[in-house]
N, C-alpha and C positions, 0 to 999 in steps of 0.2 A: 476564802469560803465565808460568806456572811449571810446567806438567805437560803430558804428552802429551794428556791429555784437554783442556786449554785449546786446545791446537792442533787437535784434532779438531773441537771447536766452531766454531774459525774456519773451518776448511775446510767445515764443514757450512753455513756461511751461504752458501758458494758452489755448494751442491748436491753436494758433493763427501764421500762416505762410504768409507771405506777399511776393509776387512776382508779379509785373505787368508788368515788362519788361523795363520800363524806371526808373533809379535810384531816380529822382526827385519825382516821382509819388509813388514810393515804400516808401520813406521817409515820404511823406505826409500822406499815408495810415497808416503808423506805428504810426504817431502823432494821429491820429484819434483812433487807436485801444488803444493806450496807455492812451487817456483821458477816454475812456469807462471803462477800468479795474479800473482806479484811481476813476472815479465817482461812480462805484460799490464797492468800499473800498477793492480791492482785493490786492493793494499794498499801501504802506505808502507815505506820502507826498514827504519825502526825496528821495525816489526811483524814485517816478513820477517826481519831479523836475530835478533831475540828468539826467534822461533818455530823457526828453523833452528837455534839454540844450544840449546834445549830438546830438540830431536829429536837432534842429535849427542851430547849427553851421555846420553840414553837409550839410543841405538844402541851406544854405548861399553859401557854397563852391561850390555846384553843380550848383547854379545859375550863379555863376560868371564864372564857367567852361563853361557852356552853352552860356553864352552871349559872350565869348571869340571866340567861334567857330562860331557865326553868322557873316555873311559877308553882 
C-alpha cells in the first residue's frame, strides 16, 4: 500500500466510500474510518499501520500545499 488510492481501495472493500469535496477533509475522514475497521478487528495491525502512515504523509503534504496558497 503506497498511495491514498490504495487506502481508498481497502476502505471500498468494506463498503466505505469517502468524498467530502476537500482533499484534506477526505484524508481525515479516511483516517477515522480506518481506525474504526481496525478497532473492530476487520484488518490486521500491519495493514492498519501501513495505511495510516500513507494517510498521515498525504495529510502533511496537503497541509503544506494549503499553507502555500494562503496569502
